SELUMGU-15507 format. One record per residue: z, x, y of N, C-alpha, C, O, CB in turn. Coordinates in steps of 0.2 Angstrom, whole numbers, plus 5000, padded with zeros to 4 digits. Glycine has a CB too. Layout:
BEGIN
ZXYZXYZXYZXYZXY...
END
This chain:
BEGIN
500050054994500249995002500150045006499650035009501049955005500450105007500350155013499750175014499550165020500650215012499250195010498550205013498150145015497650145018498150255009498450095014497950025016498150005022497749995026497949955012499049995024499050025030499050075036499150065042499050025029498950125030498650165035497850175039497750215043498750205033497550135035496950125037496650085043496350095048496750105032497250005040497449965043497549975052497449945057497849945038497950035051498250055059497750085062497850085069498950105059497150115059496650155063496250105064495850115069496350205060496150035060495749995063495849955070495449925073495749945058496549955071496949915076496749975084497049965090498149925073496450005083496450045088495750045091495550075096496750115085495450015087494550025088494349945092494649905088494050035078494149935096493749905097493549825093493149845088493549945098493549765092493249735087493249675088493249635083493549745082493149655096493149575096492749555094492349595092493249535100492349475095492049465093491349475097491449455103492249445091490749485096490249505101490149585102489649615103490549485106490749595102490949655106491049715101491549755104491649635111490949745095491149765089490749815087490749825081491149715086490349845091490049905092490149965089489850005085490149915097490849985091491650025090491650015082491550055078492450005094491849965082491849955074491549975069491649995064491749905072490949945072490349945066490250035066490350065060489449905068489950065071490050155073490550165064490450205059490650185084491050125065491750175062491450165053491350205049492850125064491350105053491450075045490750125042490850145037491249975044490150135046489750155044489750235042489550255037489250145049490250265048490250335047490850365040490950405036490550365054491050285041491650305032491250295028491150345025492350255030490850245027490650235021489950305018489850315012490350165022489650325023489450385023489750455020489450495017489250385029490350455024490850515023491050505012491050545008491850495031491150445013491350415005490750415000490750404994491650345005490150425003489650454998489350384997489250364991489950504991489150335003488950274999488250285003488150315008489450194999487950244999487350195005487450145010487850095009486850145001487050165016487250095020486750075023486250125024487750085026486649995026486149985027486449925032486949905030485749975021486249915036486149885041485649835042485149845041486149925045485949765046485349715046485249705054485549735058485549655043484749655055484749645062485349615066485449625072484349615062485849565062486549555064486949575065487349545068486749545064486949665061487449705061487749665057488149625059487849715067487749675051488049675043487849745041487349775043487649615037488349765035488349825035488349825028488849795027488649855038488049835023488049825016488049915011487549955010487349775016488649915010488449995006488849974999489249934997488850075011488450024997488350034989488350094985488050144988487750024987488550104979488650184978488850164969489250134968489350224983488550184964488350224958488050144956487450134959489050264954488250114951488250054947488549984948488849954944488350074942488549954955489249914956489149844952488549834951489449884965489449804948489549734948490049684951489949614951489749734942490449704954490649674961490449674968489949714967491249694963490449654973490449664979491149634983491349584983489849624981491649684988491949654988491849644999491449685001492649684984492149595002491649575008492149555011492649525008490949525007492149565020492749545025492349565031491849605031493549595024492549525037492249545043492549575046493149585045492049505047491849615052492549665053492649635062492949675066492349795052492549575065492549555070493249535071493449545065492049515071493749505074494349495075494449435085494249445090494649585074494749375082494949355086495549385095496149405094495149315082495349395098495549425104495849365107495449325109495049455108496349375108496949345112497549365113498049375109497149305111497449385122498149415126497849505125497249525126499049395119498149525125498049595127497849655122498249705120498749615129497049645119496849675114496549745115496249795112496349615111496649745121496449845122496649895119496349935116496449885128497449885119497749915115498349885112498949875115497749975117498049865104498549825102499149875098499149915093498049775098499849855103500449875099500749865093500849805092500849855101500849895088500949855081501649835082501949865087500849905072501949795079502649785079502949775070502749725067502649715084503349825067503549795063504249785062504649815065503349825059504349725059505049705058505349705050505449645048505049625060505549745045505549765039504849745034504449785033506249735038504649685032503949665028503549635034503049605033504149605021503649635040503349575043503149615048503449635053503849515045502149635049501949675054501449595059501149555057501349745050501849615067501649595069501049605076500549635074502049565069501149605083500749635087501249615093501749585092499949605087501149645100501649645104500849595110500349625112502049745106501049535111500749525117499949515116499549525121500949585122499749505109499249505106499149475100499649475096499149555105498349435097498149445091498549515087498649565090497549455092498649495081498749575076497949575074497649625077499349565067497749545071496949535069496949565060496549595057496249605076497449545060497449555051496949535046496749555041497849525047496749465051496249405050495549455054495549445060496649325056495149485051495149505044495249585041494949615037494549475041495649595046495649685047496049715041495849765038496249725056496549665037496749675034496349695024496449735019497149625037496049645026495349645020494849705023494349705019494849555019494749735028494349805027494849835024494749865019493949845033495349835027495749905027495949905018496149965015496549905033495949845014495849865007495349905002495349944997495849815005494749875008494149895008494149945006494049975001493849885012494349975014494250045014494650095007494350135003494450075023495250095005495650115000495150104995495050154991496350094999494850054993494450054986493950104988493950154984494049974983493550094993493050154994492950234992492550274990493050155002493650234994494150304992494150304985493950354983495050314996494350264980494250284974493850254969493950264963494750304971493550224970493050214966492250224967492050224972493150164964491950234960491350284961490650214960490050224962491350364955490950164956490350094955490650034959491150004957490250064947490350024965490549994970490149984975489950024978490950014971490049894977489849884984490249844989490649804986489149864983490249834995490649825002490249805006489849845008490949885006490249725009489749705011490549695019491049665018489249645006490149725024490649715031489949665037489449685040490949815035490349585037489949555041490249535049490849525050489849495038489749535054489749515060490049465060490249425056489149495063490149465067490449375072490549305065490249265064489349325078491149325062491149295058491749235061491949175059491349335053491949255067492549215070492149175075492349125076493249265074491749185078491149125082490649095079490149085082490749155088490749065072490149035069489749065061489249035059489549045075490049115059489949155055489149165054488749155050490149135050489349185060488349205064488249265056487849245052488449285077488549345056488249355052488049345045487549375042488349395054488349315042488449285036487949265036487449285032488949235035487849205040487449165040486549185041486049155039487749115045486449245045486049275045485649345040485149385041486249275050486249345034486249395028485649375024485649325021486749385024485249415024484649435017484649485012484449475006484149445019484849545014484949595009485249595004485849585004485149635011484749604998485049584991485749644988485949694990484249594985485949614984486749624982486449654977485949634975487249564980486749684975486749734966487449694964487649724959486849854966487949634965488149624960488049574959487649544962488549644959488449544955488349464953489049434955489149374953488149454946489549464957490249434959490249454966489949504968491049454954490549404968490749414977491649404978491949354978490249344982491749444980492449444980492649454989492749504992492749504974492849364991493049394999493649405001493949355000492749355004493849435003494649435005495049425013495449445016494849515004494649375015494849345021495349295021495649265026494249315024495449275014496049215013496549245014496749295013496149185008497049185017497849205020498249195018498649185022498149185024498549165009498949155006498949174998498849144993498849115006499349234999499349264993499449204987499549144988499849314993499349254981499349194973499049154972498949134966499749154972498649144978497949074976497249114975497149174976497749004985496749064973496049084974495749034974495648984971495749134970495349064981495149004986494348994983493849034983495049034995494348934980493348924977493248874983493448824980493148874968493148864985492848824991493048825000493448865001492948754988492948795003493048805012492548745013492048715010492748905016492848725020492548675024491848705030491748755033493348645030491548655027491048665034491148655041491548625043490548625033490748685046490848675053490248695057489848735056491548705054490448665062489648655067490248625075490748595076489048555063489948675078490248675086489848625090489248625089490148765091490148585095489848545100489948555107490448575109490048485098489648545111489648575118489448495122489148455122488748645119489948505126489748445132489748475139490248515141490248375133489248455142489248505150489048435155488648385153488448585150489548445160489448405166489248425172489648465175489848375167488648405177488348455181489248405188489348345187487248455183489448435191490048415196489848395202489448445205490548475198489848345205489848305213490448345215490848345210489848205215490548375220491048375227491048305232490548285234490848455232491648285234491948235241492448255244492848275241492348165239492448265250492848305253493648265253493648205251492548315261494148295255494748285255495048285260495048325264495048305253495548215262495748215268496448265270496848285265495748155269496648275274497048295278497748265276498248305276496948285285497748225274498548205272498548215264499048185262498848105273498248245259498448255253498648345253498448385256497948215248498948325248499348425247498948415240498748375236500548445247499048485239498848535234499248555229499548605230498548575237499348515223499548575216499248585209498748565206500148565214499748635209499548665202499948635197500548645197499548745201499648605192500148585185499748615180499148625180500148495182500348635177499848675171500448675165501048675166499648765174500048675159500248675153500248765150499748795151499848625149500848805148500848875150501148905141501648875140501348885157500948935138501448975132501448935126501848945122502448995135501048875125500948845120501048875113500748935113500348825120501248865108500848885102500448915098500548955094500848865100499848885100499248895098499248895091499748865088498948965101498648935087498648915081497648915079497148915082499148835080497748915071496848905071496748835069497148805065496448965065496048825071495848775071495748735065495848675065495348785074495648765060495748755054496148745049496248695045495648775053496648815048497248805043497848795046498348785044497448855038497848795055498648765055498248675058498748645058499348825064497948655060497348585061497948525060498048475064496648575053498248535054498948475051499248475055499448425057499248475045499648545057500248555057500948535064501448555067500248615055500348485065500548455074500648495079501048475084501148415074500448555079500448585085499948575091499348585090500348655084500248545096500148525102499548575104499448635101500848535108499148545108498748555111498648555119498448505122498548525108498848625124498848635130498448585132498848535135498548695131497848575132497248555135497448465136497448425140496548585130497748455130497848365128498548355132498648315136497948345119498948395129499648375135499548375141499848335145500248415135499148435145498748405152498448365153498648335158498348445156498048335150497648275151498248215154498248195160497448265143498648195148498948145146499248135153499148085157499348155139499748195155500048195161499648165169499848135174500348265160499048205168498648205173498248135175497948115180498148245172498448075168498148015168498647975168498447915167497648015164499447995170499847975173499947965182500347935186500248025170499547995184499648005189499048005195498448015193499848055187499047985203498447965203498248025207498448025213498247895206497748075205497748125208496948135207496548105203498348175206496848185212495948215212496048285208496448325208495548245222495448285204495548365202494948405207494448385209495248385191495248465211494948505210494748555207494148585209495148515212495148575201494848615195495248625190495948615190494548685196494748645185495248615178495148675172494548665173495048515175495348715168495348745163495748755158496348745160495148785164495748765152496048775148495848815140495348805139496248735149496148845136495848845131495848915132495748945137495348805129495848945122495649035121495049035119494649075120496049085117495048985114494349015110494348935107494848895106494349105103493748925104493348885102493848855095493948805093492548905102493848915093494148895085494948895084495148905079493848955078495448895092495948915090496348845095496148825100496048995092496748835093497248765098497448785103497948825104497948735095497148765108497248785114498148805115498648775113496848735120498148855118498848875121499048865128499648865129498948935120498548855132498748865140498448815144497848815141498648935143498348775149497948735153498148745158498648775159497948675152497648715165497848725169497348685174496748695174497948775170497848635178497448595184497548605190498148625191497548515183497048615197497148615202497048545204496648515203496848655205497648525209497248435210497648405216498148445218497548365202497448365221497548355227497648265225497448225221496848375233498348285231498748215229499148185236499248215241499348215223499248125237499548095242500148085242500448085247499248045244500448085234501048085232501548145230501248205230501048045228502048135229502448195229502448195219502648145217503348175234502148235216502048255209502848265206503148315206501548325209503048215203503548235197503348225190503248165188504148195197503148285187502948265179503648245176504248265176502448345175503248185171503448175165503548205158504048195154503148125164503048245158503048305151503548355156503548385161501948355148504048365151504448435153504248525151504548575153505148415151503748505145503348545143503048605149502948665149502748505140502748545155502348595159502748575166503248535168501448585159502348615168502548655177502148625182501448615182502248745178502548605187502148595193502348625199502948635201502148525194501848645203502048695211501548675217500948685216501848795210501848645221501448635229501048705231501348755231502048615236500548695232500148745234500148765241499848715244499548725233500248785244500448785254500048855255499948855261501348795257499848905252499448955252498748945252498348985254499748995248498348865248497748875247497548815251497948765250497548895240496948795256496548775257496148745256495648765256496348785259496048675252495448655250495348585252495748535253495248665243494648585252494248545257493748495254493548435257493848605260493648515248493348465242493848455236494348475235492748495238493348395232493748355222493248355222492848335227494248285219493148355215492748315210492748275209493148245206492648325206492048235213491848165212491948125205492048065204490948165213492048165201492048125194492548145189492348155183491548125190493348135195493748165192494048125187494348145182494148185196494048055189494248005184493848015176494148015171493947925188493248015177493148005172493448105167493648115161492247975172493248145171493548195166494248185162494448185156493648265171494548155167495348165164495248095160495448115155496148155171495048045159494948005155494748025148495148025143494647955157494148065148493948085144494148125139494048115133493648105146494648185142494948235140495548175135495748185129495348285147495748125139496548125137496448055131496948025127497148105146495448035132495248005127494948035119494748015114494747975130495148085121494748115114495148125109495748125110494548185114494948125102495448115097495548195093495248205088495148055093496148225096496048305093496548305088497148275088496148365099496248345082496648365076496148325071495548305072497548345076496648295064496548275059496248205059496548155059496948295056495448205058495248145056495248105049495248045049494748145058495148135045495248095039495748185034495748245036494348055035495848135027496348175023496048185016495848135012497248135023496048255015495748255007496348275002496648325001495148325006496548184998497048184996497148234988497648244985497248124997496548254986496348284979496748364979497048394975495448294979496348374986496448454987497148464992497448524994495748484991497348404994498248424999497848475005498048535008499148504994497248435007497048465015496648405020496648345018496348535013496548435026496248395029495448385026495148415022496348415036495248335030494248325024494048315030493448315030494048235018494248305037493948295042494448335050495048325052493848205042493948365054494548385061494048415064493548435063495248435060494448405071494048435076494648445081495148415082493448385080494348535083494648545091494248575096493748605095495248605091494648545102494348535110494648615109495248625107494548455117494348655111494548735113494448765116494648815118494448765110493948715120494048785128493648725133493248685131493348895127493948725139493748685143493648735149494048775149494048625145493148735153492948785160492548765162492248715159492748865160492448795169492148785174491548865176491748925175492748755180490948845179490648895180489948865185489448835182490648935174490148895192489548865195489248785195488748765194489148905192489748745196489848685195489748645189489348595188489548655199489948665186489748645180490548645174490948685173489048695178490448585172491148575168490948595161490348585159491648485167491248625156491048635150491748625144492248635145490648725149491448595139491948575136491648615126491148615123491948465138492248635124492048685117492348655112492948645113492348765117491948625106492348585103492348625096491748625095492148525103492548645091492448665085492648605077493148595074492948725086492148565075492048525070492248555063492148615062491348515070492548525058492548555053492548495047492848445050492948605054492448495041492348465037492248475028491848525026491948455039492448455024492448485016491848455013491748465007493148475011491448435017490748435015490048395019490148345023490748395008489548425018488948405021488948355028488948355034488548395016489048285021488948225023489248215029488948195035489048185020490048235027490648215034490348265040490248245046491848245031490248325038490248375045489448355049489348375054490248465043489048315046488648255050488648215055488448225060488448225047489048155050489548105053490048115059490148085064489848075048490448175057490848205065490548215068490548185074491148265066490048255067489548275074489248235078489148235084488948325072488948195075488648145075488948085082488748055087488748125069489648095076490148045083490348085089490348065094490947995080490448145089490848185096490248195101490248205107491148275094489648185097489048215103488748125104488348135109488148295099488848075103489048005106489547975110489547925113489047985101490048025108490748015113490448045120490348005125491448055110490348115121490348135126489648115130489648135136490448195125489148075127488648075130488547995133488147975138488148105126488947955129489247885132489547905138489247865142489647835128489947945142490347965144489848025152489948055157490847995138489348005149488848035156488848115155488748135161489048015165488948165150489148215148488448235145488248185141489748225145487848315146487348325142487748365137488148405138486848365145487348355131487848375123487148395119486648375118488348285120487548465115487048515112487748515105488348495105486948605117487248535100487648565093487348635090486748645090487548515087487948675088487548745087488248765081488748735079487448805095487848835079488148875075488248825068488748845065488848915078488048775066488048735057488148795054487748845055487348675054488848785049488548815043488948785040489548765041488548885043488448765032488648705028489548715025489948755027487948715022489548665020490248675016490248725011489648745010490448615014490848755007490548795003490948734995491548734994490948895004490648704993491048654987491148704981490848754978490448564983491848664980492148694976492048714967492048664963492748674978491948754967491748784958492148824955492248884958491048814957492548804948492748874946492148904939491748864935493748854943492148954940491948994936492049064934492349104937491548984937491749074927491949134924492449184928492949204926491249174921491949204935492349254938493049234940493549264939491949294944493049154942493649144944494149134939494749144940493649094949493949124935494349124926494949184927495549184928493549154917494149224924494649314924494849334932495349364930494149404921494849334936495349344941496049304941496549334941495049334947495849254942496649204938497049214932497649204931496449134936496449254930496949284923497349364925497949384925496249304916496749394928497149454930497849444935498249474933496749494934497949394941498349404946498849354939499349394939498149354955498949324936499449304932499849334930500349304928499249274929499749424929500149444928500449484934500649544934499949474923500349454939500949474947501049404947501649414945500749504956500949344947501249274949501349244944501149274938500749234954501649194943501949154937501149084936500849064931502949104940501249074945500749014945499949044948499849094951501048944950499649024947498949074954498449004952498048994948498449184950498548944959498248884959497448914961497248954965498548834966497048854958496148854960496548824969497048784970495548764953495948854975496148824981495448804985494948834984496648874985495648774988495148754996495348765002495948745004494848684997494948785005495248775012495048745020494448765022495548835012495348725022494848705029494748735033495048725038494948655034494248805032494148845038493548875034493348865028494848895040493148905040492648925036492748975033493049025036492148925039492549005027492349075024491549095023491049055023492649075017491549155022490849165023490649145016490149105016490649245024490849155010490649155003489849105004489349135004491249124996490049045005489448985004488749005007488248975005489748915007488849045011488349035016487849115013487249125013488749025025488349155010488149225006487649225002487149255002488549255002488049174998487849184988487149124991486749124987488849134978486949074997486749034996486049054997485549024996487048984999486149115001485649165005485249214999484849245000486049215012485549214993485349254987484649234984484449194988485849244981484349264979483949244976484149224969484049184965483449284976484749284967485149264961485749214961486049174965485449324959485949224956486449174955487049214957486849274955486349144947487549214958487949254963488649204963488649154966487549254971489149214960489849194959490149214963490049274964490149214954490849174970491049224972491849174974491749114975490549254978492349204975493149184975493349214981493049264983493549204969493849184984494249224991494749234989494949184985494449194997495249294990495849304987496149354995495649374999495849344978496749364996496949375002497749365002498049334998496549325007497949415009498849445009498949395013498549375017499049525012499749365013500049315017499949345024500249395027500749295015499449305027499449305035499649225038499449175036498549335037500049235043500249155047500149165053500249225056501049105046499949105055499749095064499049125063498849065064500249135071498849135063498049195064497849155071498149105072497149195056497349175075497149145078497549155085497149145090497149095076498149185086498649155091499149225089499149275085499049065089499549195096499849285098500549285093501049325092500149305110500549215089501149225085500949265077501449285073501249145084500349285077500049305071500349355069500449395073499449305071500549365061501149375057500749415050500249375048501549285057500849455047500649465041501049505036501249565038500049485041501149485029501649505024501349555021500849555017501949445020501749605023501649695019501749695013501349725009502249765022502149665010502149655002501849624999501849634993502549634999501549575004500949545000500249574997499949574992500649495004500249635005499749665005499649714999499149724995499649695011500149744998500349794992500349744986500449784981501149834992500249694985500149664978499549644979499249664974500549604976499049614984498449604983497949654983497349644980498349564987498149724986497849784985497849794978497249794976498249834988498249804975498449824969498049764964497749784959499149824969498249704965497549654961496949664961496549654956497449584964496649694970495949684970495649764966495049764966495749674979496049814963495849864959495949844952495549884948496249924961496249814948496349774943495749734943495449734938497049734943495449704947495049674946494349714946493949704942495149624950494249774950493649804951493649844944493149844940493649854959494249854942494149904934493949854930493449864927494949954929494249794929494049734926493549714925493549654923494149704928
END
């Protein structure tokens, strides 16, 4: 485990935010060449490393969700728990990469695939076309040790925009800043059923209780993260006293605003009416079947933009949810589009999954097969191959990914690294 942790510490020093991971890509290539792997890179930034005569391909994505100060990640270890100070940790999927690096140093017959921009719509995996030598794909992006993931939700992003018109304010109105700060945040897939409040939704609910005119409004950090902050600048002739004590209000006397957004009421009502969270439940798997997250609210050059991430455990439900969301925003006057669609990975228990279960049962009493309400790259990767490839996903325990609270259980890392090596040998 020490070797894996050593690799992870190096990984955390290299910039790898989605769309900005060129240095990480260069490091992976240099490391693989130093271990005498052949290296291929495609137009999407995916890196395929091959050595000897592999029968198994280890796979992880090399980008991370960057929230907080990720320019210099400061690691904090408390007994067996690893965290980061004031930023996401990046164990998703940095710890999977670290396990792969350790295996690349040890084994002669191995294939490793590092994919790009997973956190912003499985972009790299969706474009990957290079042929894999292996017949088995072991994804290391799961976040609960002792389980084998055999399926995942599909996803699609919905973007709604509204051109803003402005009207003059009267001198009698005062300017207030109302903010929702330091909410818990979380992953829009695996945490969406945990009743984590959305800062945007809480702010919108409060705004709907007051006679206010919007001057500006923004919130959220990433499309696939539950918003942890949101702020509105409003004008009002009333003295604003908040109903929700988790919010903050202050009179802004140093700012002079002359205009407000003409469609203030429509925007507030739209945000308040949006049904955030789980839409349907999958009883057989014990996970959400359909969900949607209003992740980012932004304004640029007079255009308001709303970014949502929809998920579903089957493709038909995904299309239904996407269509309903598009109609919702369109009916309220927004211009809408969808992008980044990736299909669901249909659960399947094959011979590879059974073999891995057998190996893992030496470490755990029970090793259940599970599906996850989040995006994994397995489904799109094997769908793009000309031959039949069986895929599963495993990984160490990571809690609160995509948030400042992200933690990784180091004991689970040690156990999972041992299991990965047993799978390679087996």
